[in-house]
Structures are given as structure tokens and as C-alpha cells.
N, C-alpha and C positions, 0 to 999 in steps of 0.2 A: 478262277485261276488257283485252285487249291494246291497244285503241284509246285508252285513257285513261292519263294520267300517274299515278304513284303518289299524288300529291296529290289528283287527281280521284277516284281509287279510294277513298281514305279518306273523302272527302266523301260519295260515293255510299253507302258502307258505313254511315256514321253516320246518313244519312237513313233507311235501311231499318231500322236498329237502333232508331230513335226514331219509326217510322212511326205506331204507335198513339197516342203522345203528341201528335204533330203533328195527327192527325185529331181527337183529343179536343178539342184547342185550337180547331180550325176549327169543330167542332160548337158549342162554347161561344160563339164569335163569331157564328155563324149564329143561335143562340137569341136573343142580344141584338138582332141586326139584325131578326129577325122581329117582335119587340115594337114596333119603330118603323116597319116598312115597310108600304106599302099597294099595292094594285093588282097590276100585272104584276111589279113587283119582288118582292113577297111570294111570288108563284107561282114565280119563278126561285129564290128562297131555299129554298123547300120542295123543289124539285127537287134542289138542292145537298145538302140534308139527307138526302134519300133516297139519293143517290149515295154520300155519305160513309158512311152506315150500312152500305150494301152492301159498301163497301171494308173496313169493320171486321168484316165477316161477322156482323152482327147478325141475329137470327132474322127470316126473311122475313115471318112472320105478324105480328110486332110492328111491322115497318116498314109493312106494309099498314094496320094499325090506326092508327098515327100519321098516315099520309098521308090516311086517311079522315077523321080528326078534325081534323087540322091545327091542333092546339092547342099553342102554344109551351110551356105549362106541362108538357105530357107530355114534350116534348123535354128540359126541365130535369130531369124525373124520370129520364129515360134517362141523362142526363149524370151524375147522382148515382149511379145504378146502376153506370155504367162507371168511376166513381171520378174523374171529371174535375171541376174546380171549375166551378160554373155557377150 
């Protein structure tokens, strides 16, 4: 990382050390938003859920099932399975 100052390098390092926790938090926020959203916003939120689960390397078959059902309760179950508060 020669282009970054030592301070910036530390920030980047901490981000990647906490990547899973950050993504779990985001999924938790998305689950809450899904219960309240309607229409096109709900579709965008589901796309974000799918993208986040892929970044967490969640099994593709489970992602496909969730996206087929589009049930926020299933997402809450996944959050519990991953150990994130939700």
C-alpha cells in the first residue's frame, strides 16, 4: 500500500479485519428496512441483501431460496444463524 499514509493503511486494515461484522450489521439494517418498504424500494433492498450475502460467501443455493421467497423472516433466520443480532 505505498500510495496510502500509515494512518490510512491502519484504517483500511481495520475495515477488512471487521468486514464480516460490518456486513452482518448491514444485513440486520436491511431486514428492518424490508419490513417497512414497499414497491421498487423493496426490490432494491432485496438486491442489496443478495449482494451482501454473496460478499459473505453464503451458500448460493440458500441465497437463491431466499430470493425466491423474499420473506424478511427468512432473512432474520439467516442473521441468527450467522450470529448477528436481528
